[in-house]
N, CA and C atoms as an extended XYZ file, in Angstrom:
363
Properties=species:S:1:pos:R:3:atomname:S:1:resname:S:1:resid:I:1 pbc="F F F"
N       -39.369       75.665       69.688 N   MET     1
C       -39.844       75.628       71.030 CA  MET     1
C       -38.803       76.416       71.927 C   MET     1
N       -39.335       77.269       72.795 N   ARG     2
C       -38.503       77.997       73.712 CA  ARG     2
C       -39.138       77.923       75.087 C   ARG     2
N       -38.335       77.949       76.127 N   LEU     3
C       -38.838       78.105       77.452 CA  LEU     3
C       -39.249       79.517       77.668 C   LEU     3
N       -40.402       79.765       78.240 N   ALA     4
C       -40.939       81.131       78.353 CA  ALA     4
C       -39.978       82.133       78.911 C   ALA     4
N       -39.409       81.832       80.022 N   GLU     5
C       -38.439       82.742       80.673 CA  GLU     5
C       -37.087       82.261       80.831 C   GLU     5
N       -36.797       81.117       80.270 N   GLY     6
C       -35.478       80.502       80.404 CA  GLY     6
C       -35.383       79.856       81.789 C   GLY     6
N       -34.297       79.306       82.116 N   ILE     7
C       -33.987       78.686       83.423 CA  ILE     7
C       -33.029       79.554       84.163 C   ILE     7
N       -33.436       80.032       85.358 N   VAL     8
C       -32.564       80.840       86.171 CA  VAL     8
C       -31.496       79.914       86.774 C   VAL     8
N       -30.245       80.353       86.775 N   ILE     9
C       -29.191       79.573       87.161 CA  ILE     9
C       -28.576       79.978       88.537 C   ILE     9
N       -28.288       79.063       89.385 N   GLU    10
C       -27.528       79.289       90.609 CA  GLU    10
C       -26.032       79.357       90.174 C   GLU    10
N       -25.449       80.541       90.133 N   LYS    11
C       -24.161       80.743       89.559 CA  LYS    11
C       -23.073       79.921       90.150 C   LYS    11
N       -22.901       79.984       91.460 N   GLU    12
C       -21.777       79.335       92.119 CA  GLU    12
C       -21.899       77.801       91.966 C   GLU    12
N       -23.136       77.257       92.176 N   GLU    13
C       -23.272       75.810       92.094 CA  GLU    13
C       -23.109       75.282       90.686 C   GLU    13
N       -23.550       76.054       89.676 N   THR    14
C       -23.533       75.609       88.348 CA  THR    14
C       -22.172       75.798       87.654 C   THR    14
N       -21.572       76.984       87.811 N   PHE    15
C       -20.393       77.293       87.107 CA  PHE    15
C       -19.157       77.133       87.934 C   PHE    15
N       -19.168       77.201       89.241 N   GLY    16
C       -17.963       77.209       90.040 CA  GLY    16
C       -17.227       78.520       89.688 C   GLY    16
N       -15.918       78.475       89.583 N   LYS    17
C       -15.167       79.679       89.213 CA  LYS    17
C       -15.260       79.814       87.705 C   LYS    17
N       -15.377       81.063       87.252 N   LEU    18
C       -15.323       81.406       85.828 CA  LEU    18
C       -14.159       82.204       85.501 C   LEU    18
N       -13.382       81.837       84.491 N   LYS    19
C       -12.221       82.594       84.036 CA  LYS    19
C       -12.382       82.996       82.603 C   LYS    19
N       -12.089       84.235       82.327 N   PHE    20
C       -12.286       84.847       81.021 CA  PHE    20
C       -11.267       84.218       80.047 C   PHE    20
N       -11.748       83.880       78.871 N   SER    21
C       -10.825       83.332       77.855 CA  SER    21
C       -10.747       84.343       76.637 C   SER    21
N       -11.862       84.515       75.911 N   ALA    22
C       -11.806       85.380       74.718 CA  ALA    22
C       -13.222       85.657       74.222 C   ALA    22
N       -13.267       86.691       73.299 N   LEU    23
C       -14.441       86.899       72.544 CA  LEU    23
C       -14.543       85.828       71.518 C   LEU    23
N       -15.629       85.112       71.378 N   ARG    24
C       -15.805       84.009       70.419 CA  ARG    24
C       -16.362       84.591       69.125 C   ARG    24
N       -17.481       85.321       69.157 N   ARG    25
C       -18.061       85.913       67.953 CA  ARG    25
C       -18.989       87.040       68.208 C   ARG    25
N       -19.215       87.815       67.227 N   GLU    26
C       -20.275       88.868       67.330 CA  GLU    26
C       -21.395       88.483       66.323 C   GLU    26
N       -22.618       88.565       66.838 N   VAL    27
C       -23.807       88.292       66.016 CA  VAL    27
C       -24.376       89.625       65.489 C   VAL    27
N       -24.496       89.769       64.186 N   ARG    28
C       -24.940       90.954       63.579 CA  ARG    28
C       -26.465       90.881       63.244 C   ARG    28
N       -27.047       92.031       63.251 N   ILE    29
C       -28.431       92.173       62.877 CA  ILE    29
C       -28.575       92.029       61.366 C   ILE    29
N       -29.628       91.261       60.915 N   GLN    30
C       -29.792       91.102       59.495 CA  GLN    30
C       -30.599       92.216       58.895 C   GLN    30
N       -30.167       92.564       57.682 N   ASN    31
C       -30.881       93.554       56.854 CA  ASN    31
C       -32.120       92.888       56.315 C   ASN    31
N       -33.036       93.646       55.761 N   GLU    32
C       -34.312       93.093       55.136 CA  GLU    32
C       -34.020       92.057       54.082 C   GLU    32
N       -32.903       92.273       53.337 N   ASP    33
C       -32.580       91.308       52.286 CA  ASP    33
C       -31.837       90.063       52.789 C   ASP    33
N       -31.627       89.923       54.093 N   GLY    34
C       -31.036       88.796       54.655 CA  GLY    34
C       -29.523       88.847       54.867 C   GLY    34
N       -28.888       89.922       54.391 N   THR    35
C       -27.505       90.166       54.529 CA  THR    35
C       -27.161       90.773       55.939 C   THR    35
N       -25.927       90.523       56.442 N   ALA    36
C       -25.604       91.071       57.711 CA  ALA    36
C       -25.338       92.537       57.727 C   ALA    36
N       -25.865       93.267       58.643 N   SER    37
C       -25.647       94.683       58.749 CA  SER    37
C       -24.393       94.926       59.566 C   SER    37
N       -23.991       96.189       59.752 N   ASN    38
C       -22.859       96.537       60.587 CA  ASN    38
C       -23.190       96.595       62.037 C   ASN    38
N       -24.492       96.493       62.375 N   ASP    39
C       -24.999       96.594       63.753 CA  ASP    39
C       -24.865       95.262       64.432 C   ASP    39
N       -24.325       95.315       65.605 N   ILE    40
C       -24.051       94.101       66.413 CA  ILE    40
C       -25.285       93.892       67.319 C   ILE    40
N       -25.801       92.598       67.358 N   LYS    41
C       -26.925       92.247       68.196 CA  LYS    41
C       -26.472       91.756       69.585 C   LYS    41
N       -25.445       90.893       69.563 N   GLU    42
C       -24.879       90.358       70.839 CA  GLU    42
C       -23.479       89.861       70.557 C   GLU    42
N       -22.725       89.686       71.627 N   ARG    43
C       -21.360       89.183       71.644 CA  ARG    43
C       -21.361       87.871       72.482 C   ARG    43
N       -20.631       86.906       71.995 N   THR    44
C       -20.547       85.613       72.735 CA  THR    44
C       -19.021       85.452       73.167 C   THR    44
N       -18.889       85.150       74.431 N   TYR    45
C       -17.541       84.978       75.045 CA  TYR    45
C       -17.317       83.582       75.478 C   TYR    45
N       -16.047       83.133       75.380 N   ASP    46
C       -15.602       81.860       75.966 CA  ASP    46
C       -15.192       82.062       77.421 C   ASP    46
N       -15.700       81.263       78.335 N   LEU    47
C       -15.338       81.316       79.732 CA  LEU    47
C       -15.010       79.935       80.197 C   LEU    47
N       -13.928       79.773       80.964 N   LYS    48
C       -13.621       78.465       81.538 CA  LYS    48
C       -14.409       78.326       82.870 C   LYS    48
N       -15.085       77.195       82.930 N   SER    49
C       -15.931       76.911       84.136 CA  SER    49
C       -15.389       75.708       84.877 C   SER    49
N       -15.018       75.913       86.163 N   THR    50
C       -14.567       74.798       86.946 CA  THR    50
C       -15.722       73.881       87.322 C   THR    50
N       -16.896       74.460       87.492 N   GLY    51
C       -18.099       73.649       87.829 CA  GLY    51
C       -18.550       72.730       86.709 C   GLY    51
N       -18.336       73.116       85.435 N   GLN    52
C       -18.709       72.364       84.262 CA  GLN    52
C       -17.518       71.516       83.802 C   GLN    52
N       -16.330       71.896       84.236 N   GLY    53
C       -15.120       71.174       83.771 CA  GLY    53
C       -14.800       71.370       82.338 C   GLY    53
N       -15.243       72.507       81.737 N   ARG    54
C       -14.955       72.811       80.380 CA  ARG    54
C       -15.189       74.281       80.081 C   ARG    54
N       -15.004       74.602       78.814 N   MET    55
C       -15.290       76.006       78.359 CA  MET    55
C       -16.779       76.125       78.090 C   MET    55
N       -17.337       77.221       78.469 N   ILE    56
C       -18.762       77.533       78.159 CA  ILE    56
C       -18.792       78.792       77.342 C   ILE    56
N       -19.880       78.963       76.602 N   GLN    57
C       -20.093       80.217       75.809 CA  GLN    57
C       -21.278       80.975       76.409 C   GLN    57
N       -21.051       82.242       76.596 N   VAL    58
C       -22.105       83.100       77.176 CA  VAL    58
C       -22.323       84.281       76.302 C   VAL    58
N       -23.610       84.580       75.942 N   SER    59
C       -23.904       85.758       75.102 CA  SER    59
C       -24.373       86.913       75.946 C   SER    59
N       -23.855       88.107       75.556 N   ILE    60
C       -24.167       89.318       76.247 CA  ILE    60
C       -24.718       90.325       75.226 C   ILE    60
N       -25.699       91.114       75.561 N   PRO    61
C       -26.284       92.068       74.592 CA  PRO    61
C       -25.165       93.073       74.101 C   PRO    61
N       -25.336       93.541       72.850 N   ALA    62
C       -24.328       94.489       72.277 CA  ALA    62
C       -24.388       95.808       72.944 C   ALA    62
N       -25.444       96.137       73.706 N   SER    63
C       -25.597       97.452       74.375 CA  SER    63
C       -24.548       97.511       75.540 C   SER    63
N       -23.969       96.398       75.942 N   VAL    64
C       -22.909       96.250       76.962 CA  VAL    64
C       -21.581       96.475       76.217 C   VAL    64
N       -20.717       97.344       76.711 N   PRO    65
C       -19.448       97.530       76.031 CA  PRO    65
C       -18.604       96.233       75.869 C   PRO    65
N       -17.753       96.196       74.860 N   LEU    66
C       -16.916       95.018       74.566 CA  LEU    66
C       -16.091       94.728       75.781 C   LEU    66
N       -15.967       93.415       76.133 N   LYS    67
C       -15.109       93.025       77.235 CA  LYS    67
C       -13.795       92.569       76.749 C   LYS    67
N       -12.763       93.205       77.356 N   GLU    68
C       -11.363       92.849       76.995 CA  GLU    68
C       -10.546       92.657       78.253 C   GLU    68
N       -10.974       91.639       79.058 N   PHE    69
C       -10.255       91.289       80.255 CA  PHE    69
C        -8.984       90.564       79.974 C   PHE    69
N        -8.062       90.517       80.904 N   GLU    70
C        -6.877       89.706       80.745 CA  GLU    70
C        -7.275       88.251       80.747 C   GLU    70
N        -6.522       87.407       80.020 N   TYR    71
C        -6.815       86.008       80.001 CA  TYR    71
C        -6.654       85.401       81.311 C   TYR    71
N        -7.626       84.512       81.714 N   ASN    72
C        -7.692       83.837       82.981 CA  ASN    72
C        -8.141       84.786       84.168 C   ASN    72
N        -8.622       85.983       83.856 N   SER    73
C        -9.128       86.828       84.942 CA  SER    73
C       -10.399       86.210       85.457 C   SER    73
N       -10.596       86.174       86.771 N   GLU    74
C       -11.862       85.601       87.370 CA  GLU    74
C       -13.001       86.568       87.075 C   GLU    74
N       -14.070       86.080       86.578 N   VAL    75
C       -15.210       86.923       86.228 CA  VAL    75
C       -16.501       86.370       86.845 C   VAL    75
N       -17.597       87.164       86.787 N   GLU    76
C       -18.865       86.607       87.270 CA  GLU    76
C       -19.923       87.134       86.248 C   GLU    76
N       -21.013       86.382       86.176 N   LEU    77
C       -22.098       86.658       85.273 CA  LEU    77
C       -23.193       87.409       85.988 C   LEU    77
N       -23.753       88.373       85.404 N   MET    78
C       -24.901       89.176       85.939 CA  MET    78
C       -26.188       88.593       85.339 C   MET    78
N       -27.034       88.006       86.192 N   ASN    79
C       -28.330       87.450       85.819 CA  ASN    79
C       -28.320       86.373       84.680 C   ASN    79
N       -27.517       85.306       84.841 N   PRO    80
C       -27.440       84.330       83.781 CA  PRO    80
C       -28.734       83.529       83.652 C   PRO    80
N       -29.069       83.173       82.433 N   ILE    81
C       -30.264       82.334       82.168 CA  ILE    81
C       -29.860       81.340       81.110 C   ILE    81
N       -30.230       80.036       81.284 N   ALA    82
C       -30.093       79.000       80.278 CA  ALA    82
C       -31.378       78.855       79.522 C   ALA    82
N       -31.290       78.675       78.213 N   ASP    83
C       -32.488       78.537       77.414 CA  ASP    83
C       -32.203       77.509       76.294 C   ASP    83
N       -33.251       77.150       75.565 N   THR    84
C       -33.046       76.168       74.506 CA  THR    84
C       -33.731       76.635       73.200 C   THR    84
N       -33.270       76.045       72.106 N   VAL    85
C       -33.943       76.246       70.835 CA  VAL    85
C       -34.007       74.809       70.295 C   VAL    85
N       -35.244       74.380       69.929 N   ALA    86
C       -35.457       73.069       69.395 CA  ALA    86
C       -35.856       73.153       67.958 C   ALA    86
N       -35.394       72.287       67.097 N   ASN    87
C       -35.731       72.279       65.707 CA  ASN    87
C       -36.193       70.841       65.326 C   ASN    87
N       -37.409       70.750       64.771 N   ALA    88
C       -37.978       69.415       64.439 CA  ALA    88
C       -37.126       68.802       63.321 C   ALA    88
N       -36.958       67.520       63.481 N   THR    89
C       -36.233       66.731       62.433 CA  THR    89
C       -37.144       65.518       62.105 C   THR    89
N       -36.715       64.691       61.125 N   TYR    90
C       -37.581       63.532       60.753 CA  TYR    90
C       -37.515       62.475       61.815 C   TYR    90
N       -36.524       62.553       62.751 N   GLN    91
C       -36.397       61.566       63.791 CA  GLN    91
C       -36.646       62.117       65.236 C   GLN    91
N       -37.312       63.274       65.316 N   GLY    92
C       -37.682       63.894       66.561 CA  GLY    92
C       -37.272       65.389       66.534 C   GLY    92
N       -36.330       65.816       67.350 N   ALA    93
C       -35.882       67.165       67.444 CA  ALA    93
C       -34.480       67.267       67.842 C   ALA    93
N       -33.805       68.329       67.309 N   ASP    94
C       -32.460       68.667       67.818 CA  ASP    94
C       -32.623       69.830       68.697 C   ASP    94
N       -32.011       69.728       69.873 N   VAL    95
C       -32.144       70.809       70.932 CA  VAL    95
C       -30.754       71.417       71.204 C   VAL    95
N       -30.657       72.662       71.137 N   ASP    96
C       -29.429       73.365       71.453 CA  ASP    96
C       -29.652       74.189       72.701 C   ASP    96
N       -28.718       74.132       73.632 N   TRP    97
C       -28.767       74.895       74.855 CA  TRP    97
C       -27.914       76.154       74.676 C   TRP    97
N       -28.210       77.216       75.290 N   TYR    98
C       -27.283       78.421       75.253 CA  TYR    98
C       -27.501       79.160       76.612 C   TYR    98
N       -26.520       80.001       76.865 N   ILE    99
C       -26.533       80.753       78.095 CA  ILE    99
C       -26.456       82.242       77.755 C   ILE    99
N       -27.316       83.032       78.368 N   LYS   100
C       -27.276       84.526       78.121 CA  LYS   100
C       -27.146       85.143       79.503 C   LYS   100
N       -26.597       86.351       79.523 N   ALA   101
C       -26.495       87.084       80.793 CA  ALA   101
C       -26.544       88.574       80.481 C   ALA   101
N       -26.899       89.340       81.436 N   ASP   102
C       -26.949       90.735       81.265 CA  ASP   102
C       -25.564       91.447       81.088 C   ASP   102
N       -24.557       90.796       81.780 N   ASP   103
C       -23.251       91.351       81.719 CA  ASP   103
C       -22.238       90.372       82.260 C   ASP   103
N       -20.926       90.591       81.960 N   ILE   104
C       -19.795       89.887       82.567 CA  ILE   104
C       -18.922       90.900       83.214 C   ILE   104
N       -18.631       90.710       84.520 N   LYS   105
C       -17.849       91.667       85.229 CA  LYS   105
C       -16.660       90.913       85.933 C   LYS   105
N       -15.571       91.651       86.167 N   LEU   106
C       -14.486       91.129       86.940 CA  LEU   106
C       -14.970       90.793       88.354 C   LEU   106
N       -14.554       89.658       88.836 N   LYS   107
C       -14.986       89.289       90.194 CA  LYS   107
C       -14.134       90.084       91.198 C   LYS   107
N       -14.849       90.664       92.108 N   GLU   108
C       -14.175       91.477       93.174 CA  GLU   108
C       -13.486       90.524       94.144 C   GLU   108
N       -12.216       90.880       94.384 N   LYS   109
C       -11.478       90.086       95.334 CA  LYS   109
C       -11.667       90.646       96.744 C   LYS   109
N       -11.968       89.766       97.677 N   VAL   110
C       -12.224       90.164       99.025 CA  VAL   110
C       -10.934       90.144       99.761 C   VAL   110
N       -10.505       91.297      100.310 N   GLN   111
C        -9.242       91.350      101.039 CA  GLN   111
C        -9.530       91.206      102.522 C   GLN   111
N        -8.730       90.341      103.152 N   ILE   112
C        -8.789       90.126      104.629 CA  ILE   112
C        -7.702       90.944      105.207 C   ILE   112
N        -8.094       91.914      106.000 N   LEU   113
C        -7.088       92.757      106.714 CA  LEU   113
C        -6.654       92.117      107.982 C   LEU   113
N        -5.417       92.021      108.190 N   LYS   114
C        -4.800       91.482      109.467 CA  LYS   114
C        -4.641       92.663      110.387 C   LYS   114
N        -5.113       92.466      111.627 N   LYS   115
C        -4.979       93.485      112.647 CA  LYS   115
C        -3.610       93.388      113.254 C   LYS   115
N        -2.843       94.433      113.217 N   GLU   116
C        -1.494       94.345      113.834 CA  GLU   116
C        -1.625       94.324      115.340 C   GLU   116
N        -0.875       93.471      115.998 N   PRO   117
C        -0.941       93.440      117.428 CA  PRO   117
C        -0.361       94.773      118.047 C   PRO   117
N        -0.986       95.172      119.047 N   THR   118
C        -0.465       96.328      119.738 CA  THR   118
C         0.428       95.924      120.915 C   THR   118
N         1.435       96.642      121.194 N   ASN   119
C         2.343       96.293      122.212 CA  ASN   119
C         1.988       96.886      123.505 C   ASN   119
N         0.736       96.665      123.901 N   GLY   120
C         0.247       97.192      125.188 CA  GLY   120
C         0.020       98.636      125.226 C   GLY   120
N        -0.021       99.299      124.079 N   LYS   121
C        -0.229      100.721      124.007 CA  LYS   121
C        -1.559      101.054      123.499 C   LYS   121
């Protein structure tokens, strides 16, 4: 079972501040015989979420270049979506949640410029 379009996420309310931790894994495309190819399908990154109070994993398409930000750099997700995969069991179903996004980017820092007082000139 899958949600048709996933659940669109309100980034700030859901995640709070996100800080980059590391690349967790690369998912490779399978060959016809079931073995892993050298082609990468997606990359999953660990991000610290103040809103969730824990580490979250976010998958990004392999078409996006590898992210190698400094540890604890503040980042933001581009178009994040939460989705599920459910597998039937003898006692019901096991449901796994996952988060995907179009990209992870460094959060731009807003600079507040102080206006210097003029001495009447």
